[in-house]
N, CA and C atoms as a LAMMPS dump frame, in Angstrom:
ITEM: TIMESTEP
0
ITEM: NUMBER OF ATOMS
159
ITEM: BOX BOUNDS ff ff ff
-5.0000000000000000e+02 5.0000000000000000e+02
-5.0000000000000000e+02 5.0000000000000000e+02
-5.0000000000000000e+02 5.0000000000000000e+02
ITEM: ATOMS id mol type element x y z
1 1 1 N 0.844 -1.194 0
2 1 2 C 0 0 0
3 1 3 C 0.879 1.244 0
4 2 1 N 0.66 2.089 -0.972
5 2 2 C 1.483 3.291 -1.095
6 2 3 C 0.831 4.438 -0.336
7 3 1 N 1.616 5.081 0.49
8 3 2 C 1.069 6.231 1.219
9 3 3 C 1.608 7.512 0.619
10 4 1 N 0.744 8.492 0.485
11 4 2 C 1.225 9.806 0.087
12 4 3 C 0.32 10.86 0.697
13 5 1 N 0.88 12.032 0.835
14 5 2 C 0.102 13.126 1.406
15 5 3 C -0.942 13.583 0.392
16 6 1 N -1.931 14.285 0.886
17 6 2 C -2.991 14.759 0.009
18 6 3 C -2.436 15.691 -1.065
19 7 1 N -1.469 16.55 -0.668
20 7 2 C -0.897 17.493 -1.64
21 7 3 C -0.211 16.73 -2.763
22 8 1 N 0.577 15.729 -2.378
23 8 2 C 1.311 14.957 -3.378
24 8 3 C 0.338 14.26 -4.319
25 9 1 N -0.733 13.718 -3.742
26 9 2 C -1.735 13.028 -4.541
27 9 3 C -2.34 13.975 -5.568
28 10 1 N -2.766 15.154 -5.093
29 10 2 C -3.404 16.105 -6
30 10 3 C -2.429 16.557 -7.074
31 11 1 N -1.177 16.781 -6.671
32 11 2 C -0.17 17.227 -7.623
33 11 3 C 0.022 16.188 -8.719
34 12 1 N 0.203 14.939 -8.323
35 12 2 C 0.433 13.882 -9.319
36 12 3 C -0.781 13.665 -10.197
37 13 1 N -1.972 13.697 -9.549
38 13 2 C -3.184 13.415 -10.3
39 13 3 C -3.411 14.502 -11.344
40 14 1 N -3.159 15.756 -10.933
41 14 2 C -3.324 16.869 -11.859
42 14 3 C -2.369 16.724 -13.038
43 15 1 N -1.127 16.331 -12.728
44 15 2 C -0.133 16.185 -13.782
45 15 3 C -0.574 15.109 -14.775
46 16 1 N -1.096 14.003 -14.249
47 16 2 C -1.551 12.921 -15.12
48 16 3 C -2.704 13.379 -16.001
49 17 1 N -3.615 14.159 -15.422
50 17 2 C -4.764 14.607 -16.199
51 17 3 C -4.301 15.539 -17.308
52 18 1 N -3.319 16.422 -16.989
53 18 2 C -2.801 17.319 -18.026
54 18 3 C -2.167 16.518 -19.156
55 19 1 N -1.395 15.495 -18.786
56 19 2 C -0.769 14.639 -19.793
57 19 3 C -1.834 14.012 -20.68
58 20 1 N -2.888 13.507 -20.04
59 20 2 C -3.938 12.836 -20.787
60 20 3 C -4.58 13.796 -21.77
61 21 1 N -4.859 15.039 -21.32
62 21 2 C -5.475 16.024 -22.213
63 21 3 C -4.57 16.303 -23.401
64 22 1 N -3.257 16.448 -23.107
65 22 2 C -2.323 16.737 -24.183
66 22 3 C -2.342 15.596 -25.202
67 23 1 N -2.364 14.369 -24.699
68 23 2 C -2.353 13.22 -25.598
69 23 3 C -3.633 13.146 -26.414
70 24 1 N -4.768 13.485 -25.787
71 24 2 C -6.02 13.463 -26.539
72 24 3 C -5.986 14.491 -27.66
73 25 1 N -5.396 15.66 -27.368
74 25 2 C -5.241 16.674 -28.416
75 25 3 C -4.411 16.121 -29.562
76 26 1 N -3.307 15.455 -29.216
77 26 2 C -2.425 14.924 -30.252
78 26 3 C -3.138 13.87 -31.082
79 27 1 N -3.993 13.083 -30.444
80 27 2 C -4.756 12.087 -31.202
81 27 3 C -5.673 12.809 -32.195
82 28 1 N -6.337 13.87 -31.718
83 28 2 C -7.257 14.607 -32.592
84 28 3 C -6.521 15.163 -33.798
85 29 1 N -5.301 15.666 -33.554
86 29 2 C -4.549 16.255 -34.648
87 29 3 C -3.857 15.202 -35.5
88 30 1 N -3.969 13.949 -35.083
89 30 2 C -3.387 12.877 -35.878
90 30 3 C -1.886 12.729 -35.706
91 31 1 N -1.343 13.344 -34.648
92 31 2 C 0.099 13.195 -34.411
93 31 3 C 0.387 11.784 -33.895
94 32 1 N -0.497 11.34 -33.031
95 32 2 C -0.297 10.028 -32.427
96 32 3 C -1.455 9.108 -32.763
97 33 1 N -1.183 7.831 -32.582
98 33 2 C -2.226 6.831 -32.749
99 33 3 C -2.853 6.545 -31.387
100 34 1 N -4.124 6.267 -31.364
101 34 2 C -4.806 6.056 -30.089
102 34 3 C -4.223 4.865 -29.333
103 35 1 N -3.592 3.943 -30.043
104 35 2 C -3.03 2.763 -29.386
105 35 3 C -1.715 3.051 -28.686
106 36 1 N -1.172 4.258 -28.899
107 36 2 C 0.105 4.591 -28.277
108 36 3 C 0.033 4.533 -26.763
109 37 1 N -1.135 4.724 -26.207
110 37 2 C -1.22 4.754 -24.756
111 37 3 C -2.58 4.299 -24.288
112 38 1 N -2.559 3.579 -23.193
113 38 2 C -3.785 3.197 -22.521
114 38 3 C -3.723 3.841 -21.148
115 39 1 N -3.791 5.167 -21.137
116 39 2 C -3.507 5.92 -19.915
117 39 3 C -4.612 5.773 -18.877
118 40 1 N -5.855 5.802 -19.324
119 40 2 C -6.956 5.9 -18.372
120 40 3 C -6.861 4.812 -17.31
121 41 1 N -6.73 3.565 -17.743
122 41 2 C -6.673 2.456 -16.798
123 41 3 C -5.48 2.58 -15.876
124 42 1 N -4.334 2.987 -16.432
125 42 2 C -3.14 3.086 -15.62
126 42 3 C -3.293 4.146 -14.536
127 43 1 N -3.91 5.277 -14.897
128 43 2 C -4.107 6.34 -13.916
129 43 3 C -5.028 5.85 -12.807
130 44 1 N -6.131 5.234 -13.193
131 44 2 C -7.078 4.769 -12.182
132 44 3 C -6.422 3.757 -11.255
133 45 1 N -5.663 2.82 -11.837
134 45 2 C -5.027 1.809 -11.013
135 45 3 C -4.036 2.423 -10.044
136 46 1 N -3.317 3.44 -10.507
137 46 2 C -2.29 4.029 -9.661
138 46 3 C -2.908 4.636 -8.414
139 47 1 N -4.118 5.201 -8.524
140 47 2 C -4.703 5.894 -7.387
141 47 3 C -5.748 5.053 -6.665
142 48 1 N -5.955 3.835 -7.143
143 48 2 C -7.041 3.047 -6.563
144 48 3 C -6.816 2.748 -5.091
145 49 1 N -5.593 2.346 -4.716
146 49 2 C -5.385 2.001 -3.31
147 49 3 C -4.504 3 -2.576
148 50 1 N -4.686 4.258 -2.896
149 50 2 C -3.972 5.302 -2.163
150 50 3 C -4.724 5.604 -0.876
151 51 1 N -3.991 5.74 0.205
152 51 2 C -4.577 6.225 1.449
153 51 3 C -3.815 7.475 1.838
154 52 1 N -4.551 8.469 2.324
155 52 2 C -3.865 9.669 2.773
156 52 3 C -3.182 9.403 4.105
157 53 1 N -2.033 10.026 4.296
158 53 2 C -1.342 9.901 5.595
159 53 3 C -2.159 10.591 6.663
């Protein structure tokens, strides 16, 4: 079980969401292929068993 402070959690989660948005933009513009990343599941899994200190 990974422990992190609430600030750290919010910081990381925000960063991941920004990355995801950027990637979605790139998919729309055809820079990348949608198969390049399966981010959504990975993000959810990373935060699924987080407990705040």
